[in-house]
C-alpha positions in Angstrom: -5.0 8.9 -18.1 -8.3 9.4 -20.5 -9.6 12.7 -21.3 -12.7 13.2 -19.9 -15.8 13.6 -22.7 -18.8 15.8 -21.6 -22.3 14.8 -22.5 -24.6 17.6 -23.1 -27.9 17.4 -20.6 -31.0 18.2 -21.8 -32.9 20.0 -19.3 -35.2 17.7 -17.7 -38.9 18.3 -18.3 -40.1 21.6 -16.8 -43.8 22.4 -16.1 -45.7 24.2 -19.1 -48.6 26.3 -19.4 -51.1 23.5 -21.6 -52.5 25.5 -24.8 -56.4 24.8 -25.1 -57.9 24.0 -28.0 -56.9 25.6 -31.1 -58.7 24.4 -33.9 -59.4 28.2 -34.7 -57.2 29.9 -37.0 -55.4 33.5 -35.8 -57.0 35.4 -38.5 -61.0 34.1 -37.3 -59.6 34.6 -33.7 -58.8 38.0 -34.2 -61.8 39.1 -36.2 -63.9 37.4 -33.3 -62.0 39.7 -30.9 -62.7 42.8 -32.6 -66.5 42.0 -33.8 -68.0 39.8 -31.2 -70.9 40.9 -30.3 -70.8 39.8 -26.3 -68.0 39.9 -23.7 -67.8 36.4 -23.9 -67.4 35.5 -27.1 -64.6 38.2 -26.8 -62.7 37.1 -24.2 -62.8 33.2 -25.0 -61.2 34.3 -28.6 -58.7 36.6 -26.6 -57.5 33.4 -24.5 -57.0 31.2 -27.9 -55.6 34.1 -29.8 -53.0 34.9 -27.1 -52.0 31.2 -26.5 -51.4 30.9 -30.5 -49.3 33.7 -30.6 -47.4 33.1 -27.5 -44.3 32.1 -28.2 -43.6 34.4 -30.8 -45.2 37.3 -29.1 -45.6 37.5 -25.6 -45.6 41.0 -25.0 -48.9 41.1 -27.3 -50.3 38.1 -25.5 -49.8 39.6 -22.5 -51.3 42.9 -23.9 -54.5 41.2 -24.8 -54.9 38.9 -21.6 -54.7 42.1 -19.7 -57.1 43.9 -21.2 -59.6 40.7 -21.4 -58.6 40.4 -17.4 -60.1 43.9 -17.5 -63.3 43.1 -19.6 -64.2 40.3 -17.3 -63.8 42.0 -13.6 -66.2 44.4 -15.0 -69.0 41.8 -16.4 -68.1 40.4 -12.6 -70.2 43.6 -11.1 -73.3 41.5 -12.5 -74.0 38.7 -10.2 -76.0 37.2 -12.7 -73.1 36.5 -15.1 -70.1 35.7 -12.0 -69.3 31.7 -12.9 -69.2 32.0 -16.4 -66.3 35.2 -16.1 -64.7 33.3 -13.2 -63.8 30.6 -15.4 -62.3 33.0 -18.0 -60.8 34.8 -15.4 -59.2 31.9 -13.8 -57.9 31.0 -17.2 -56.2 34.6 -18.0 -54.9 34.5 -14.5 -52.8 31.4 -15.1 -51.7 32.6 -18.3 -50.5 36.0 -17.1 -48.7 34.3 -14.7 -46.9 32.1 -17.0 -45.9 35.2 -19.0 -44.4 36.8 -15.4 -42.4 33.7 -14.7 -40.8 34.1 -18.1 -40.3 37.6 -17.2 -38.5 36.2 -14.1 -41.1 37.6 -11.9 -41.5 34.7 -10.0 -43.4 36.3 -6.7 -45.8 37.7 -9.2 -46.6 34.6 -11.3 -46.9 32.6 -8.1 -49.2 35.1 -6.9 -51.1 35.1 -9.9 -51.4 31.1 -9.7 -52.7 30.7 -6.4 -55.3 33.8 -7.3 -56.1 31.6 -10.4 -56.6 28.0 -7.8 -58.9 29.9 -5.8 -61.1 31.0 -8.8 -60.9 27.3 -10.1 -61.9 25.9 -7.1 -64.9 27.7 -6.7 -66.1 26.8 -10.4 -65.0 23.2 -9.8 -62.8 24.0 -12.9 -60.7 20.4 -12.3 -58.6 20.9 -15.6 -57.9 24.7 -14.2 -57.0 23.4 -11.2 -54.6 20.7 -12.3 -53.0 23.3 -14.2 -52.5 25.5 -11.6 -51.3 23.0 -9.3 -48.7 22.1 -11.6 -47.3 25.6 -12.3 -46.8 26.2 -8.5 -45.1 23.3 -8.2 -42.8 24.1 -11.0 -42.2 27.5 -9.0 -41.5 25.6 -5.9 -39.3 23.4 -7.6 -37.2 26.3 -9.1 -36.9 28.1 -5.8 -35.6 24.7 -4.2 -38.7 23.8 -2.5 -38.7 20.1 -3.2 -41.3 18.8 -0.9 -43.7 21.9 -1.9 -42.9 20.9 -5.3 -43.7 17.2 -4.6 -47.3 18.0 -2.7 -48.3 20.2 -5.6 -47.2 18.2 -8.6 -48.8 15.3 -6.5 -52.5 17.3 -6.3 -52.1 18.2 -9.7 -51.4 14.5 -10.9 -54.5 12.9 -8.9 -56.8 15.6 -11.1 -55.6 14.5 -14.2 -55.7 10.6 -13.6 -59.0 11.4 -12.3 -60.4 13.1 -15.4 -58.0 10.8 -17.8 -56.0 13.6 -19.1 -52.9 12.0 -20.9 -50.9 14.8 -21.4 -51.2 16.5 -18.0 -50.8 12.7 -16.3 -47.5 12.4 -18.0 -46.1 15.8 -17.6 -46.9 15.6 -13.9 -45.3 12.6 -13.9 -42.4 13.6 -15.6 -42.0 17.0 -12.8 -42.2 14.2 -10.0 -39.4 12.3 -11.8 -37.2 15.4 -12.1 -37.8 16.7 -8.2 -36.5 13.5 -7.2 -33.4 13.6 -9.8 -32.6 16.7 -8.3 -32.7 15.0 -4.8 -30.3 12.5 -5.8 -32.7 9.5 -5.8 -32.0 8.1 -9.2 -34.0 5.0 -9.4 -37.2 6.9 -7.6 -36.9 9.2 -11.0 -36.5 6.6 -13.4 -39.7 4.9 -11.7 -41.9 7.8 -12.4 -40.5 8.8 -15.8 -41.0 4.8 -16.8 -44.6 5.3 -15.7 -45.2 8.2 -18.0 -44.2 6.8 -21.3 -46.9 4.6 -20.7 -49.4 6.0 -23.3 -51.2 5.3 -26.4 -49.0 5.1 -29.8 -50.8 8.7 -31.1 -49.1 10.1 -28.0 -45.8 8.9 -29.0 -45.0 11.9 -31.3 -45.6 14.3 -29.0 -42.7 16.9 -27.8 -43.4 15.9 -24.1 -42.7 12.4 -24.9 -39.6 12.8 -26.5 -37.8 14.6 -23.3 -39.3 11.7 -21.1 -37.1 9.5 -23.2 -34.4 11.6 -23.1 -34.8 11.9 -19.4 -34.9 7.9 -19.1 -31.8 8.1 -21.3 -29.6 10.7 -18.8 -30.5 8.3 -15.7 -29.6 5.3 -17.0 -26.1 7.2 -18.1 -25.7 8.4 -14.8 -26.4 4.8 -13.5 -23.4 3.3 -15.6 -26.2 1.4 -17.6 -24.9 2.4 -21.1 -27.0 0.1 -22.8 -30.3 1.5 -21.9 -29.2 5.0 -22.4 -28.2 4.4 -25.8 -31.8 2.4 -26.2 -33.5 5.4 -25.0 -31.5 8.1 -26.6 -32.0 6.5 -30.1 -35.8 6.1 -29.5 -36.3 9.7 -28.8 -34.1 10.6 -32.1 -36.2 8.7 -34.4 -39.0 10.9 -32.7 -37.0 14.0 -33.1 -36.2 13.1 -36.6 -40.0 12.3 -37.3 -41.0 15.7 -36.0 -38.3 17.4 -37.6 -36.9 19.0 -34.3 -33.6 20.3 -35.0 -32.6 21.0 -31.5 -33.1 18.1 -29.8 -31.6 16.0 -32.8 -28.6 17.7 -32.6 -28.5 17.2 -29.2 -29.0 13.5 -28.9 -26.7 13.3 -31.5 -24.2 14.7 -29.4 -25.1 12.6 -26.7 -24.8 9.4 -28.8 -21.2 10.0 -29.8 -20.5 10.7 -26.2 -21.5 7.1 -25.3 -19.5 5.4 -28.0 -16.4 7.8 -27.8 -16.2 7.3 -23.7 -17.7 3.5 -23.1 -17.2 2.2 -26.7 -20.7 0.3 -28.7 -23.7 0.2 -26.3 -25.0 -2.4 -28.1 -22.2 -5.0 -27.0 -21.9 -5.6 -23.6 -18.9 -7.0 -21.5 -16.7 -4.9 -23.8 -13.3 -3.9 -21.9 -12.0 -1.3 -24.0 -12.8 1.3 -26.4 -11.5 1.0 -29.7 -10.9 3.2 -32.8 -14.3 2.1 -34.6 -16.0 3.4 -31.8 -14.1 7.0 -32.0 -14.8 7.0 -35.6 -18.9 6.5 -34.7 -18.6 9.1 -31.9 -17.1 11.7 -34.8 -20.2 11.0 -37.2 -22.3 11.4 -34.7 -20.7 14.7 -33.2 -20.0 15.9 -36.8 -24.1 15.4 -37.3 -24.7 17.1 -34.1 -22.3 20.0 -35.3 -23.9 20.7 -38.6 -27.4 20.8 -37.1 -26.5 23.3 -35.0 -24.8 25.3 -37.2 -27.3 25.2 -40.2 -30.0 26.3 -37.4 -27.9 28.8 -35.6 -28.0 26.8 -32.2 -24.8 28.7 -30.6 -25.1 28.1 -27.4 -24.7 24.4 -27.6 -22.1 24.6 -29.7 -19.2 24.6 -27.2 -19.6 21.2 -26.1 -19.9 19.5 -29.2 -16.8 20.9 -30.4 -15.0 20.1 -27.4 -16.4 16.3 -27.3 -15.4 16.3 -31.5 -11.7 17.3 -30.6 -11.4 15.1 -27.8 -12.2 12.4 -29.9 -9.9 13.2 -32.9 -7.1 13.5 -30.1 -8.2 10.0 -29.3 -7.6 8.7 -32.9 -4.3 10.5 -32.8 -5.2 13.4 -35.1 -3.8 16.5 -33.0 -4.0 19.0 -35.4 -8.0 18.4 -35.7 -8.3 18.0 -31.9 -6.4 21.3 -31.1 -8.4 23.0 -33.7 -12.0 22.1 -32.6 -11.1 22.4 -28.8 -9.6 26.2 -28.9 -13.0 27.2 -31.1 -14.8 25.2 -28.5 -12.6 27.6 -25.7 -13.2 30.8 -28.1 -16.8 30.0 -28.2 -17.2 29.8 -24.6 -15.5 33.0 -24.0 -17.5 34.8 -26.5 -20.7 33.5 -24.8 -19.4 34.0 -21.4 -20.0 30.4 -20.2 -17.8 29.6 -17.4 -18.4 26.4 -17.2 -18.0 25.6 -21.1 -14.9 27.6 -20.3 -13.4 25.1 -17.4 -14.6 22.0 -19.4 -12.4 22.9 -22.4 -9.7 24.2 -20.0 -9.4 20.6 -18.3 -9.4 18.9 -21.3 -6.5 20.8 -22.9 -5.1 20.8 -19.7 -4.7 16.9 -19.8 -3.7 16.8 -23.5 -0.8 19.3 -22.6 0.2 17.1 -19.8 0.5 14.0 -22.0 2.0 16.3 -24.6 4.3 17.4 -21.8 4.1 20.7 -22.2 3.6 21.7 -19.0 3.7 25.5 -19.6 0.9 25.3 -21.0 -1.1 22.7 -18.9 0.0 25.3 -16.1 -1.7 27.7 -17.8 -4.9 25.9 -18.9 -4.9 24.5 -15.2 -5.1 28.1 -13.6 -8.0 29.2 -16.3 -9.7 26.0 -14.9 -9.3 27.2 -11.2 -10.4 30.7 -12.4 -13.3 29.3 -13.9 -14.4 27.0 -11.2 -14.1 30.1 -8.6 -16.6 32.0 -10.8 -18.9 28.8 -11.2 -18.4 28.7 -7.2 -19.6 32.5 -6.9 -22.3 32.4 -9.6 -23.8 29.0 -7.5 -23.3 31.4 -4.2 -25.2 34.0 -6.1 -27.7 32.0 -7.3 -28.3 30.6 -3.7 -28.5 33.8 -2.4 -31.1 34.7 -5.0 -32.8 31.1 -4.0 -32.8 32.0 -0.7 -34.1 35.8 -1.7 -37.4 34.0 -3.7 -37.6 31.7 -0.9 -38.0 34.5 1.5 -40.3 36.1 -0.1 -42.7 33.4 -0.7 -42.5 32.5 3.1 -43.2 36.7 3.7 -45.7 36.1 0.8 -46.8 33.3 2.0 -47.6 34.4 5.5 -49.5 37.9 4.3 -51.3 35.5 2.3 -51.9 33.5 5.6 -53.0 36.6 7.8 -54.7 37.7 4.7 -56.7 34.5 5.0 -57.0 34.2 8.7 -59.1 38.0 8.1 -60.9 36.7 5.5 -61.8 33.7 7.4 -62.9 35.9 10.6 -64.8 38.2 8.4 -66.4 34.7 6.8 -66.8 33.5 10.4 -68.2 36.7 11.7 -70.7 36.6 8.4 -71.7 32.7 9.1 -72.2 33.4 12.7 -74.5 36.2 11.9 -76.3 34.2 9.5 -76.1 31.2 11.3 -78.0 33.2 14.1 -80.7 34.8 12.2 -81.3 31.5 10.5 -81.3 29.6 14.4 -83.8 32.7 15.0 -85.7 32.0 12.1 -86.1 28.5 13.2 -87.1 29.4 16.7 -89.9 31.6 15.5 -90.9 28.8 13.0 -90.5 26.5 16.1 -92.8 28.8 18.4 -95.2 29.6 15.4 -95.7 25.5 15.1 -95.7 25.2 18.4 -98.5 27.7 19.1 -100.3 25.9 16.1 -99.9 23.0 18.1 -101.4 24.0 21.1 -104.2 26.1 19.2 -104.9 22.8 17.9 -104.8 20.9 21.1 -107.2 23.5 22.6 -109.5 23.2 19.8 -109.3 19.7 20.1 -110.1 19.5 23.6 -112.7 22.5 23.2 -114.2 20.2 20.2 -114.1 16.9 22.9 -115.8 19.1 25.6 -118.3 20.0 23.5 -119.2 16.9 22.1 -119.4 15.8 26.0 -121.2 18.5 27.1 -124.2 17.9 23.7 -123.8 13.8 24.9 -124.6 14.7 28.8 -127.2 17.6 27.8 -128.6 14.7 25.9 -128.7 12.7 28.7 -129.9 15.5 30.8 -133.0 16.2 28.8 -133.9 12.7 28.4 -133.6 12.3 32.0 -135.8 15.1 32.6 -138.6 13.7 30.0 -138.1 10.5 32.1 -138.9 12.8 35.2 -141.4 14.6 33.6 -143.3 11.6 32.5 -143.1 9.9 36.2 -143.8 13.1 37.6 -147.1 12.7 35.3 -147.8 9.3 36.3 -147.3 10.0 40.3 -149.8 13.1 39.5 -152.2 10.6 38.0 -151.6 8.1 41.0 -152.2 10.9 43.1 -155.5 11.9 41.6 -156.8 8.5 41.5 -155.7 7.8 45.2 -157.2 11.5 46.4 -160.5 10.5 43.9 -160.7 7.2 45.7 -160.0 9.1 49.4 -162.7 11.7 48.3 -165.1 9.1 47.1 -164.9 6.6 50.6 -165.2 9.9 52.4 -168.5 10.2 50.8 -169.4 6.9 51.4 -168.7 7.1 55.1 -169.9 10.7 55.2 -173.1 9.0 53.7 -173.4 6.8 56.7 -172.9 9.1 59.5 -175.5 11.1 60.7 -175.7 14.5 60.5 -175.8 17.0 63.7 -179.3 17.0 63.5 -180.2 13.5 63.6 -177.7 13.1 66.7 -179.4 15.6 68.4 -182.7 14.2 67.5 -181.3 11.0 68.6 -180.3 12.5 71.9 -183.4 14.4 72.7 -185.6 10.9 72.1 -183.6 8.9 74.8 -183.6 11.7 76.9 -187.4 11.5 76.8 -187.8 7.8 77.2 
């Protein structure tokens, strides 16, 4: 029966708060905070200063950011400066949320990231939005809400790709790959991890790139493709050596030792058995890992390397060294209080004692293994309970946010309806005014037209009157001429007709005759 080996799984890449440009020194930034003449410069310096000291002194970073947030809130009362300080508030809320997450206050962290996201959407802060989506996805991932985690990571990825932000893009791809691995979809996870290493040469010394290579190596190992696992572990190791990352170097030496010790030289394909040379190579890697961990006080990672080292020595028949390292692993696991490591050491010792036919000690180790397994089950149940509680709190908060959002929406809708009614009333007034002006113009045009027609008719009448007057004069002249002619004829006639005296004389003459 083969002795079981244990690979030290390096944690899959998790969401991170990106640090903004840090060209300024800590001293110059602190001087800017204390001596700045305006609040904008002071807050900008405080944001960068807090990010620089975050790893060494998170409490001080938190204090500085909280004070900056109070300054920003005070300035936000001045509407003329709203957008400038809103952007700063979004960044401060994001950074404070990260500290809350470190303090285990996941619900508060999520609340702050949501507030940050709302502000970033208002100010169209693209990179800020991408970062908030990514961090919210990280909280969802830790709470076991994988569907929401994927949604937020994808939302972040879209923005990072649009803005050509390589580091953010690759971090999102890494996080999405992590979600698929947790779902047991290793092939799909591998697809995203491979996408995330397609970067320029200048980015290949970044820590996130090393983490991605390790993740790829782990997945290939789970898929029993040890050749590619070895390939990516070695590539990651070369970068870790280049950037002098001791913790990563130590864990990678352990993992490479695991590959050699358990499966033989991965570069030789179609190998049927593990030979002694492979165990010696594995021991060389384990000893390098052990040396780095002890020199750099990486105590937490020591038990598994000690255990793997002891198992390889047992394979070579060096039992004294084997028991020495395995018992040291067990003792250190007890001190650290790590049930999984205790269980692993108990299992390995059980297998060895069975081979040695020391059934009494084998039984003791078996009982210890079962005990630790029960402890792990209880711990898993506790974590599941905590996760359920966190999920409940999240859903409760989400519901409260939804109600609050609904109320805000109702108020906003009422305000919008009021504004819409006012705008509509103003438009109606404008329409009425324009309509009245139009009618006035039409009426004025009509009156002007009537005036022109009347004026024209008046001219015609006057012309006709003149014609009538002339005709009247002509008639009068003709009438006068006629009358004069009649009078003249009458005069002639009257001249020819005898008067009364002559008639009487004529009659008298006749009578006398």
